[in-house]
All heavy atoms as a GROMACS GRO file, in nm:
protein
  527
    1MET      N    1   2.742  -0.345   3.056
    1MET     CA    2   2.613  -0.286   3.031
    1MET      C    3   2.512  -0.356   3.123
    1MET      O    4   2.506  -0.478   3.128
    1MET     CB    5   2.575  -0.304   2.884
    1MET     CG    6   2.437  -0.256   2.854
    1MET     SD    7   2.395  -0.261   2.679
    1MET     CE    8   2.476  -0.113   2.627
    2PRO      N    9   2.429  -0.279   3.191
    2PRO     CA   10   2.330  -0.340   3.280
    2PRO      C   11   2.228  -0.423   3.203
    2PRO      O   12   2.176  -0.381   3.099
    2PRO     CB   13   2.262  -0.220   3.346
    2PRO     CG   14   2.357  -0.106   3.328
    2PRO     CD   15   2.431  -0.134   3.201
    3LEU      N   16   2.200  -0.540   3.253
    3LEU     CA   17   2.106  -0.631   3.189
    3LEU      C   18   1.966  -0.570   3.178
    3LEU      O   19   1.893  -0.597   3.083
    3LEU     CB   20   2.101  -0.762   3.267
    3LEU     CG   21   2.056  -0.885   3.195
    3LEU    CD1   22   2.127  -0.904   3.064
    3LEU    CD2   23   2.073  -1.007   3.283
    4LYS      N   24   1.929  -0.485   3.272
    4LYS     CA   25   1.795  -0.423   3.270
    4LYS      C   26   1.775  -0.335   3.147
    4LYS      O   27   1.663  -0.308   3.106
    4LYS     CB   28   1.770  -0.343   3.398
    4LYS     CG   29   1.856  -0.221   3.412
    4LYS     CD   30   1.824  -0.146   3.538
    4LYS     CE   31   1.913  -0.021   3.544
    4LYS     NZ   32   1.883   0.060   3.658
    5ASN      N   33   1.885  -0.290   3.084
    5ASN     CA   34   1.873  -0.209   2.962
    5ASN      C   35   1.812  -0.287   2.847
    5ASN      O   36   1.761  -0.229   2.752
    5ASN     CB   37   2.010  -0.156   2.920
    5ASN     CG   38   2.063  -0.051   3.015
    5ASN    OD1   39   1.998  -0.013   3.112
    5ASN    ND2   40   2.184  -0.005   2.991
    6PHE      N   41   1.818  -0.420   2.853
    6PHE     CA   42   1.763  -0.504   2.747
    6PHE      C   43   1.616  -0.538   2.768
    6PHE      O   44   1.553  -0.596   2.681
    6PHE     CB   45   1.844  -0.634   2.735
    6PHE     CG   46   1.980  -0.613   2.680
    6PHE    CD1   47   2.088  -0.595   2.765
    6PHE    CD2   48   2.002  -0.607   2.544
    6PHE    CE1   49   2.215  -0.575   2.714
    6PHE    CE2   50   2.128  -0.586   2.492
    6PHE     CZ   51   2.235  -0.570   2.578
    7THR      N   52   1.560  -0.502   2.882
    7THR     CA   53   1.422  -0.538   2.915
    7THR      C   54   1.322  -0.488   2.810
    7THR      O   55   1.238  -0.566   2.765
    7THR     CB   56   1.385  -0.487   3.056
    7THR    OG1   57   1.476  -0.546   3.148
    7THR    CG2   58   1.243  -0.524   3.093
    8PRO      N   59   1.326  -0.363   2.766
    8PRO     CA   60   1.229  -0.320   2.664
    8PRO      C   61   1.239  -0.402   2.536
    8PRO      O   62   1.139  -0.437   2.476
    8PRO     CB   63   1.264  -0.173   2.640
    8PRO     CG   64   1.334  -0.129   2.763
    8PRO     CD   65   1.407  -0.250   2.814
    9TYR      N   66   1.361  -0.432   2.497
    9TYR     CA   67   1.380  -0.512   2.376
    9TYR      C   68   1.321  -0.652   2.395
    9TYR      O   69   1.245  -0.700   2.310
    9TYR     CB   70   1.529  -0.522   2.343
    9TYR     CG   71   1.561  -0.626   2.240
    9TYR    CD1   72   1.530  -0.605   2.106
    9TYR    CD2   73   1.620  -0.747   2.276
    9TYR    CE1   74   1.558  -0.701   2.011
    9TYR    CE2   75   1.648  -0.844   2.181
    9TYR     CZ   76   1.616  -0.821   2.049
    9TYR     OH   77   1.643  -0.916   1.956
   10LEU      N   78   1.355  -0.716   2.503
   10LEU     CA   79   1.305  -0.851   2.529
   10LEU      C   80   1.153  -0.853   2.540
   10LEU      O   81   1.087  -0.945   2.490
   10LEU     CB   82   1.368  -0.908   2.656
   10LEU     CG   83   1.519  -0.933   2.647
   10LEU    CD1   84   1.575  -0.972   2.783
   10LEU    CD2   85   1.550  -1.040   2.542
   11ASN      N   86   1.095  -0.752   2.601
   11ASN     CA   87   0.949  -0.746   2.615
   11ASN      C   88   0.879  -0.723   2.482
   11ASN      O   89   0.763  -0.760   2.465
   11ASN     CB   90   0.910  -0.635   2.713
   11ASN     CG   91   0.948  -0.668   2.856
   11ASN    OD1   92   0.974  -0.783   2.891
   11ASN    ND2   93   0.952  -0.566   2.940
   12SER      N   94   0.949  -0.664   2.387
   12SER     CA   95   0.887  -0.634   2.257
   12SER      C   96   0.890  -0.752   2.160
   12SER      O   97   0.821  -0.751   2.058
   12SER     CB   98   0.955  -0.514   2.192
   12SER     OG   99   1.084  -0.552   2.145
   13LEU      N  100   0.969  -0.854   2.189
   13LEU     CA  101   0.986  -0.964   2.095
   13LEU      C  102   0.857  -1.038   2.063
   13LEU      O  103   0.837  -1.082   1.951
   13LEU     CB  104   1.092  -1.062   2.146
   13LEU     CG  105   1.233  -1.007   2.149
   13LEU    CD1  106   1.329  -1.110   2.206
   13LEU    CD2  107   1.278  -0.962   2.012
   14ALA      N  108   0.768  -1.051   2.159
   14ALA     CA  109   0.643  -1.125   2.136
   14ALA      C  110   0.551  -1.053   2.038
   14ALA      O  111   0.471  -1.116   1.968
   14ALA     CB  112   0.571  -1.148   2.268
   15THR      N  113   0.563  -0.923   2.029
   15THR     CA  114   0.474  -0.846   1.942
   15THR      C  115   0.543  -0.792   1.817
   15THR      O  116   0.482  -0.721   1.738
   15THR     CB  117   0.412  -0.727   2.018
   15THR    OG1  118   0.519  -0.645   2.068
   15THR    CG2  119   0.325  -0.775   2.133
   16THR      N  120   0.670  -0.825   1.801
   16THR     CA  121   0.746  -0.779   1.685
   16THR      C  122   0.701  -0.850   1.559
   16THR      O  123   0.683  -0.971   1.558
   16THR     CB  124   0.897  -0.803   1.706
   16THR    OG1  125   0.938  -0.731   1.822
   16THR    CG2  126   0.977  -0.756   1.586
   17ARG      N  127   0.679  -0.774   1.454
   17ARG     CA  128   0.643  -0.831   1.324
   17ARG      C  129   0.771  -0.847   1.244
   17ARG      O  130   0.839  -0.749   1.212
   17ARG     CB  131   0.546  -0.739   1.251
   17ARG     CG  132   0.504  -0.794   1.118
   17ARG     CD  133   0.398  -0.704   1.053
   17ARG     NE  134   0.380  -0.746   0.917
   17ARG     CZ  135   0.421  -0.678   0.810
   17ARG    NH1  136   0.480  -0.562   0.825
   17ARG    NH2  137   0.400  -0.724   0.689
   18TYR      N  138   0.806  -0.969   1.213
   18TYR     CA  139   0.928  -0.997   1.140
   18TYR      C  140   0.900  -0.997   0.991
   18TYR      O  141   0.798  -1.048   0.947
   18TYR     CB  142   0.987  -1.131   1.183
   18TYR     CG  143   1.029  -1.130   1.328
   18TYR    CD1  144   0.944  -1.175   1.427
   18TYR    CD2  145   1.153  -1.081   1.365
   18TYR    CE1  146   0.981  -1.172   1.560
   18TYR    CE2  147   1.192  -1.078   1.497
   18TYR     CZ  148   1.105  -1.125   1.594
   18TYR     OH  149   1.142  -1.121   1.725
   19VAL      N  150   0.992  -0.941   0.914
   19VAL     CA  151   0.978  -0.933   0.769
   19VAL      C  152   1.102  -0.996   0.707
   19VAL      O  153   1.214  -0.962   0.746
   19VAL     CB  154   0.964  -0.787   0.724
   19VAL    CG1  155   0.951  -0.777   0.573
   19VAL    CG2  156   0.846  -0.720   0.794
   20VAL      N  157   1.081  -1.085   0.613
   20VAL     CA  158   1.196  -1.150   0.548
   20VAL      C  159   1.264  -1.053   0.453
   20VAL      O  160   1.203  -0.957   0.405
   20VAL     CB  161   1.154  -1.278   0.472
   20VAL    CG1  162   1.098  -1.380   0.568
   20VAL    CG2  163   1.055  -1.246   0.363
   21GLU      N  164   1.388  -1.082   0.424
   21GLU     CA  165   1.466  -0.999   0.332
   21GLU      C  166   1.404  -1.008   0.192
   21GLU      O  167   1.358  -1.114   0.151
   21GLU     CB  168   1.609  -1.052   0.328
   21GLU     CG  169   1.701  -0.969   0.242
   21GLU     CD  170   1.844  -1.015   0.254
   21GLU    OE1  171   1.883  -1.104   0.176
   21GLU    OE2  172   1.916  -0.963   0.340
   22PRO      N  173   1.402  -0.897   0.118
   22PRO     CA  174   1.349  -0.903  -0.019
   22PRO      C  175   1.422  -1.009  -0.100
   22PRO      O  176   1.545  -1.017  -0.094
   22PRO     CB  177   1.376  -0.763  -0.074
   22PRO     CG  178   1.396  -0.677   0.045
   22PRO     CD  179   1.450  -0.765   0.153
   23PRO      N  180   1.350  -1.088  -0.178
   23PRO     CA  181   1.414  -1.197  -0.250
   23PRO      C  182   1.493  -1.153  -0.374
   23PRO      O  183   1.572  -1.230  -0.428
   23PRO     CB  184   1.297  -1.286  -0.292
   23PRO     CG  185   1.181  -1.193  -0.300
   23PRO     CD  186   1.205  -1.089  -0.194
   24ILE      N  187   1.471  -1.031  -0.420
   24ILE     CA  188   1.535  -0.985  -0.543
   24ILE      C  189   1.620  -0.861  -0.514
   24ILE      O  190   1.570  -0.761  -0.462
   24ILE     CB  191   1.430  -0.951  -0.650
   24ILE    CG1  192   1.351  -1.074  -0.684
   24ILE    CG2  193   1.493  -0.890  -0.773
   24ILE    CD1  194   1.233  -1.050  -0.772
   25ALA      N  195   1.748  -0.868  -0.546
   25ALA     CA  196   1.840  -0.753  -0.538
   25ALA      C  197   1.844  -0.688  -0.401
   25ALA      O  198   1.858  -0.567  -0.391
   25ALA     CB  199   1.804  -0.651  -0.646
   26ALA      N  200   1.834  -0.768  -0.297
   26ALA     CA  201   1.830  -0.711  -0.162
   26ALA      C  202   1.956  -0.634  -0.128
   26ALA      O  203   1.949  -0.523  -0.074
   26ALA     CB  204   1.807  -0.822  -0.060
   27GLN      N  205   2.072  -0.690  -0.158
   27GLN     CA  206   2.197  -0.622  -0.122
   27GLN      C  207   2.214  -0.491  -0.200
   27GLN      O  208   2.262  -0.392  -0.145
   27GLN     CB  209   2.316  -0.714  -0.143
   27GLN     CG  210   2.315  -0.834  -0.049
   27GLN     CD  211   2.308  -0.793   0.097
   27GLN    OE1  212   2.384  -0.709   0.143
   27GLN    NE2  213   2.216  -0.854   0.170
   28GLU      N  214   2.172  -0.490  -0.325
   28GLU     CA  215   2.178  -0.368  -0.404
   28GLU      C  216   2.084  -0.262  -0.346
   28GLU      O  217   2.116  -0.144  -0.339
   28GLU     CB  218   2.144  -0.394  -0.551
   28GLU     CG  219   2.249  -0.473  -0.625
   28GLU     CD  220   2.225  -0.624  -0.619
   28GLU    OE1  221   2.152  -0.672  -0.530
   28GLU    OE2  222   2.282  -0.695  -0.702
   29LEU      N  223   1.966  -0.308  -0.303
   29LEU     CA  224   1.870  -0.217  -0.240
   29LEU      C  225   1.927  -0.158  -0.113
   29LEU      O  226   1.922  -0.037  -0.091
   29LEU     CB  227   1.739  -0.291  -0.211
   29LEU     CG  228   1.635  -0.214  -0.130
   29LEU    CD1  229   1.585  -0.094  -0.208
   29LEU    CD2  230   1.519  -0.305  -0.094
   30TYR      N  231   1.985  -0.242  -0.029
   30TYR     CA  232   2.044  -0.193   0.096
   30TYR      C  233   2.157  -0.095   0.069
   30TYR      O  234   2.169   0.007   0.138
   30TYR     CB  235   2.096  -0.309   0.180
   30TYR     CG  236   1.989  -0.404   0.227
   30TYR    CD1  237   2.018  -0.538   0.247
   30TYR    CD2  238   1.859  -0.362   0.251
   30TYR    CE1  239   1.921  -0.628   0.290
   30TYR    CE2  240   1.763  -0.449   0.293
   30TYR     CZ  241   1.793  -0.582   0.314
   30TYR     OH  242   1.697  -0.669   0.357
   31ALA      N  243   2.240  -0.122  -0.030
   31ALA     CA  244   2.350  -0.032  -0.063
   31ALA      C  245   2.298   0.104  -0.108
   31ALA      O  246   2.350   0.208  -0.067
   31ALA     CB  247   2.438  -0.094  -0.171
   32ALA      N  248   2.196   0.104  -0.191
   32ALA     CA  249   2.139   0.230  -0.240
   32ALA      C  250   2.075   0.308  -0.125
   32ALA      O  251   2.094   0.430  -0.115
   32ALA     CB  252   2.037   0.202  -0.349
   33LEU      N  253   2.002   0.239  -0.040
   33LEU     CA  254   1.937   0.308   0.072
   33LEU      C  255   2.038   0.354   0.175
   33LEU      O  256   2.021   0.459   0.237
   33LEU     CB  257   1.832   0.217   0.136
   33LEU     CG  258   1.709   0.191   0.049
   33LEU    CD1  259   1.616   0.092   0.118
   33LEU    CD2  260   1.635   0.321   0.018
   34ASP      N  261   2.145   0.277   0.194
   34ASP     CA  262   2.249   0.317   0.288
   34ASP      C  263   2.310   0.450   0.247
   34ASP      O  264   2.331   0.538   0.331
   34ASP     CB  265   2.357   0.209   0.296
   34ASP     CG  266   2.465   0.247   0.395
   34ASP    OD1  267   2.432   0.268   0.514
   34ASP    OD2  268   2.582   0.257   0.354
   35SER      N  269   2.335   0.466   0.118
   35SER     CA  270   2.391   0.593   0.070
   35SER      C  271   2.297   0.709   0.100
   35SER      O  272   2.341   0.817   0.141
   35SER     CB  273   2.417   0.586  -0.081
   35SER     OG  274   2.513   0.489  -0.109
   36ALA      N  275   2.169   0.686   0.080
   36ALA     CA  276   2.070   0.792   0.106
   36ALA      C  277   2.064   0.827   0.254
   36ALA      O  278   2.065   0.945   0.292
   36ALA     CB  279   1.932   0.749   0.057
   37VAL      N  280   2.061   0.726   0.338
   37VAL     CA  281   2.053   0.750   0.483
   37VAL      C  282   2.180   0.820   0.532
   37VAL      O  283   2.172   0.917   0.609
   37VAL     CB  284   2.031   0.617   0.560
   37VAL    CG1  285   2.047   0.637   0.709
   37VAL    CG2  286   1.893   0.562   0.528
   38GLN      N  287   2.296   0.773   0.487
   38GLN     CA  288   2.421   0.836   0.529
   38GLN      C  289   2.428   0.982   0.486
   38GLN      O  290   2.475   1.066   0.562
   38GLN     CB  291   2.541   0.758   0.474
   38GLN     CG  292   2.560   0.624   0.538
   38GLN     CD  293   2.584   0.635   0.687
   38GLN    OE1  294   2.656   0.722   0.735
   38GLN    NE2  295   2.522   0.546   0.762
   39ALA      N  296   2.382   1.011   0.367
   39ALA     CA  297   2.384   1.150   0.320
   39ALA      C  298   2.297   1.239   0.408
   39ALA      O  299   2.339   1.348   0.448
   39ALA     CB  300   2.336   1.157   0.175
   40VAL      N  301   2.179   1.190   0.441
   40VAL     CA  302   2.087   1.271   0.523
   40VAL      C  303   2.140   1.288   0.665
   40VAL      O  304   2.125   1.395   0.725
   40VAL     CB  305   1.946   1.207   0.523
   40VAL    CG1  306   1.854   1.275   0.622
   40VAL    CG2  307   1.886   1.214   0.383
   41LEU      N  308   2.204   1.185   0.717
   41LEU     CA  309   2.255   1.193   0.853
   41LEU      C  310   2.384   1.272   0.866
   41LEU      O  311   2.413   1.326   0.973
   41LEU     CB  312   2.278   1.052   0.910
   41LEU     CG  313   2.153   0.969   0.933
   41LEU    CD1  314   2.192   0.830   0.982
   41LEU    CD2  315   2.059   1.036   1.031
   42THR      N  316   2.461   1.282   0.760
   42THR     CA  317   2.592   1.346   0.771
   42THR      C  318   2.605   1.481   0.702
   42THR      O  319   2.699   1.554   0.730
   42THR     CB  320   2.703   1.254   0.716
   42THR    OG1  321   2.678   1.227   0.579
   42THR    CG2  322   2.710   1.124   0.795
   43ARG      N  323   2.512   1.513   0.612
   43ARG     CA  324   2.518   1.642   0.543
   43ARG      C  325   2.392   1.722   0.576
   43ARG      O  326   2.282   1.682   0.544
   43ARG     CB  327   2.526   1.622   0.392
   43ARG     CG  328   2.660   1.575   0.345
   43ARG     CD  329   2.678   1.587   0.193
   43ARG     NE  330   2.559   1.608   0.115
   43ARG     CZ  331   2.500   1.515   0.038
   43ARG    NH1  332   2.548   1.394   0.033
   43ARG    NH2  333   2.394   1.544  -0.031
   44GLU      N  334   2.414   1.835   0.639
   44GLU     CA  335   2.301   1.920   0.677
   44GLU      C  336   2.221   1.966   0.556
   44GLU      O  337   2.100   1.984   0.563
   44GLU     CB  338   2.353   2.041   0.755
   44GLU     CG  339   2.247   2.114   0.831
   44GLU     CD  340   2.306   2.220   0.922
   44GLU    OE1  341   2.402   2.190   0.993
   44GLU    OE2  342   2.252   2.332   0.922
   45SER      N  343   2.287   1.981   0.443
   45SER     CA  344   2.220   2.031   0.323
   45SER      C  345   2.151   1.921   0.242
   45SER      O  346   2.084   1.951   0.143
   45SER     CB  347   2.321   2.102   0.233
   45SER     OG  348   2.419   2.009   0.189
   46ALA      N  349   2.166   1.796   0.282
   46ALA     CA  350   2.107   1.685   0.205
   46ALA      C  351   1.954   1.689   0.214
   46ALA      O  352   1.897   1.705   0.321
   46ALA     CB  353   2.159   1.552   0.256
   47ASP      N  354   1.891   1.672   0.099
   47ASP     CA  355   1.745   1.669   0.092
   47ASP      C  356   1.701   1.522   0.085
   47ASP      O  357   1.739   1.450  -0.008
   47ASP     CB  358   1.698   1.743  -0.032
   47ASP     CG  359   1.548   1.732  -0.051
   47ASP    OD1  360   1.474   1.760   0.044
   47ASP    OD2  361   1.506   1.694  -0.162
   48PRO      N  362   1.621   1.475   0.183
   48PRO     CA  363   1.580   1.334   0.184
   48PRO      C  364   1.512   1.289   0.055
   48PRO      O  365   1.539   1.180   0.006
   48PRO     CB  366   1.483   1.326   0.304
   48PRO     CG  367   1.528   1.435   0.395
   48PRO     CD  368   1.573   1.545   0.303
   49ASP      N  369   1.424   1.372  -0.001
   49ASP     CA  370   1.356   1.334  -0.126
   49ASP      C  371   1.455   1.316  -0.241
   49ASP      O  372   1.444   1.222  -0.319
   49ASP     CB  373   1.250   1.437  -0.163
   49ASP     CG  374   1.130   1.435  -0.070
   49ASP    OD1  375   1.104   1.329  -0.010
   49ASP    OD2  376   1.062   1.539  -0.058
   50THR      N  377   1.551   1.405  -0.249
   50THR     CA  378   1.652   1.395  -0.354
   50THR      C  379   1.737   1.270  -0.335
   50THR      O  380   1.766   1.199  -0.432
   50THR     CB  381   1.741   1.521  -0.354
   50THR    OG1  382   1.659   1.636  -0.375
   50THR    CG2  383   1.849   1.513  -0.461
   51GLU      N  384   1.776   1.243  -0.213
   51GLU     CA  385   1.860   1.126  -0.186
   51GLU      C  386   1.783   0.997  -0.214
   51GLU      O  387   1.840   0.901  -0.266
   51GLU     CB  388   1.911   1.129  -0.041
   51GLU     CG  389   2.003   1.246  -0.011
   51GLU     CD  390   2.125   1.254  -0.101
   51GLU    OE1  391   2.179   1.149  -0.140
   51GLU    OE2  392   2.168   1.366  -0.131
   52LEU      N  393   1.654   0.993  -0.182
   52LEU     CA  394   1.575   0.874  -0.212
   52LEU      C  395   1.556   0.858  -0.363
   52LEU      O  396   1.553   0.746  -0.414
   52LEU     CB  397   1.440   0.880  -0.141
   52LEU     CG  398   1.447   0.855   0.010
   52LEU    CD1  399   1.312   0.880   0.074
   52LEU    CD2  400   1.498   0.715   0.041
   53ALA      N  401   1.544   0.968  -0.434
   53ALA     CA  402   1.532   0.960  -0.581
   53ALA      C  403   1.661   0.904  -0.641
   53ALA      O  404   1.656   0.823  -0.734
   53ALA     CB  405   1.501   1.098  -0.639
   54LYS      N  406   1.776   0.944  -0.586
   54LYS     CA  407   1.904   0.888  -0.633
   54LYS      C  408   1.908   0.738  -0.606
   54LYS      O  409   1.953   0.660  -0.691
   54LYS     CB  410   2.020   0.956  -0.561
   54LYS     CG  411   2.048   1.097  -0.604
   54LYS     CD  412   2.166   1.150  -0.521
   54LYS     CE  413   2.184   1.297  -0.535
   54LYS     NZ  414   2.293   1.348  -0.448
   55ALA      N  415   1.863   0.697  -0.489
   55ALA     CA  416   1.861   0.554  -0.454
   55ALA      C  417   1.770   0.478  -0.549
   55ALA      O  418   1.803   0.367  -0.593
   55ALA     CB  419   1.816   0.536  -0.310
   56ASP      N  420   1.658   0.538  -0.583
   56ASP     CA  421   1.564   0.474  -0.676
   56ASP      C  422   1.628   0.453  -0.812
   56ASP      O  423   1.614   0.348  -0.874
   56ASP     CB  424   1.437   0.560  -0.686
   56ASP     CG  425   1.332   0.495  -0.774
   56ASP    OD1  426   1.303   0.375  -0.754
   56ASP    OD2  427   1.279   0.565  -0.863
   57ARG      N  428   1.702   0.554  -0.858
   57ARG     CA  429   1.770   0.541  -0.988
   57ARG      C  430   1.879   0.434  -0.982
   57ARG      O  431   1.904   0.366  -1.081
   57ARG     CB  432   1.829   0.676  -1.030
   57ARG     CG  433   1.724   0.776  -1.077
   57ARG     CD  434   1.786   0.897  -1.144
   57ARG     NE  435   1.874   0.973  -1.056
   57ARG     CZ  436   1.834   1.070  -0.972
   57ARG    NH1  437   1.706   1.101  -0.965
   57ARG    NH2  438   1.920   1.134  -0.898
   58ARG      N  439   1.942   0.417  -0.868
   58ARG     CA  440   2.048   0.316  -0.855
   58ARG      C  441   1.990   0.174  -0.851
   58ARG      O  442   2.048   0.082  -0.906
   58ARG     CB  443   2.128   0.339  -0.726
   58ARG     CG  444   2.225   0.452  -0.737
   58ARG     CD  445   2.308   0.468  -0.613
   58ARG     NE  446   2.388   0.349  -0.586
   58ARG     CZ  447   2.444   0.323  -0.469
   58ARG    NH1  448   2.428   0.406  -0.368
   58ARG    NH2  449   2.516   0.214  -0.452
   59ILE      N  450   1.878   0.156  -0.784
   59ILE     CA  451   1.822   0.021  -0.767
   59ILE      C  452   1.741  -0.023  -0.888
   59ILE      O  453   1.729  -0.143  -0.915
   59ILE     CB  454   1.740   0.011  -0.637
   59ILE    CG1  455   1.708  -0.134  -0.602
   59ILE    CG2  456   1.611   0.089  -0.646
   59ILE    CD1  457   1.826  -0.220  -0.576
   60GLY      N  458   1.688   0.069  -0.965
   60GLY     CA  459   1.608   0.034  -1.082
   60GLY      C  460   1.675  -0.063  -1.176
   60GLY      O  461   1.619  -0.167  -1.209
   61PRO      N  462   1.797  -0.034  -1.221
   61PRO     CA  463   1.865  -0.127  -1.312
   61PRO      C  464   1.889  -0.265  -1.251
   61PRO      O  465   1.878  -0.366  -1.319
   61PRO     CB  466   1.998  -0.056  -1.342
   61PRO     CG  467   1.969   0.089  -1.321
   61PRO     CD  468   1.870   0.092  -1.209
   62ALA      N  469   1.920  -0.270  -1.123
   62ALA     CA  470   1.941  -0.401  -1.057
   62ALA      C  471   1.814  -0.482  -1.055
   62ALA      O  472   1.815  -0.604  -1.078
   62ALA     CB  473   1.994  -0.380  -0.914
   63LEU      N  474   1.702  -0.416  -1.031
   63LEU     CA  475   1.573  -0.488  -1.033
   63LEU      C  476   1.539  -0.536  -1.173
   63LEU      O  477   1.490  -0.646  -1.191
   63LEU     CB  478   1.463  -0.398  -0.979
   63LEU     CG  479   1.469  -0.366  -0.830
   63LEU    CD1  480   1.363  -0.265  -0.790
   63LEU    CD2  481   1.456  -0.493  -0.748
   64GLU      N  482   1.567  -0.453  -1.273
   64GLU     CA  483   1.542  -0.493  -1.411
   64GLU      C  484   1.627  -0.613  -1.452
   64GLU      O  485   1.579  -0.706  -1.515
   64GLU     CB  486   1.567  -0.374  -1.505
   64GLU     CG  487   1.460  -0.268  -1.496
   64GLU     CD  488   1.492  -0.148  -1.582
   64GLU    OE1  489   1.574  -0.160  -1.675
   64GLU    OE2  490   1.435  -0.040  -1.554
   65ARG      N  491   1.754  -0.611  -1.412
   65ARG     CA  492   1.844  -0.723  -1.443
   65ARG      C  493   1.795  -0.852  -1.379
   65ARG      O  494   1.804  -0.959  -1.437
   65ARG     CB  495   1.987  -0.694  -1.395
   65ARG     CG  496   2.067  -0.607  -1.486
   65ARG     CD  497   2.214  -0.606  -1.446
   65ARG     NE  498   2.238  -0.579  -1.306
   65ARG     CZ  499   2.247  -0.456  -1.254
   65ARG    NH1  500   2.233  -0.350  -1.331
   65ARG    NH2  501   2.270  -0.437  -1.126
   66SER      N  502   1.743  -0.842  -1.260
   66SER     CA  503   1.699  -0.962  -1.188
   66SER      C  504   1.571  -1.021  -1.246
   66SER      O  505   1.538  -1.136  -1.220
   66SER     CB  506   1.679  -0.931  -1.040
   66SER     OG  507   1.569  -0.845  -1.023
   67GLN      N  508   1.500  -0.945  -1.328
   67GLN     CA  509   1.375  -0.992  -1.388
   67GLN      C  510   1.398  -1.063  -1.521
   67GLN      O  511   1.304  -1.117  -1.579
   67GLN     CB  512   1.278  -0.876  -1.409
   67GLN     CG  513   1.237  -0.806  -1.281
   67GLN     CD  514   1.165  -0.901  -1.186
   67GLN    OE1  515   1.078  -0.975  -1.226
   67GLN    NE2  516   1.202  -0.895  -1.060
   68ARG      N  517   1.519  -1.064  -1.570
   68ARG     CA  518   1.548  -1.126  -1.700
   68ARG      C  519   1.556  -1.275  -1.687
   68ARG      O  520   1.584  -1.338  -1.596
   68ARG     CB  521   1.679  -1.073  -1.757
   68ARG     CG  522   1.666  -0.927  -1.795
   68ARG     CD  523   1.794  -0.878  -1.855
   68ARG     NE  524   1.787  -0.733  -1.858
   68ARG     CZ  525   1.891  -0.656  -1.866
   68ARG    NH1  526   2.012  -0.707  -1.871
   68ARG    NH2  527   1.879  -0.526  -1.870
   0.00000   0.00000   0.00000
């Protein structure tokens, strides 16, 4: 791969805003969102709002458990 292909990425590092991983139920959140993203990207009939609502229902219990 040509090294020049990385130039935009390298130039953006100084202005990139870094965000830390959520401290509570991060992996569960990622798993729920991954399912939603995969559905939207692979199924033409997938509705993004519906898939995000499903993800919300999946992550809710994990967040509640982590607050105990």
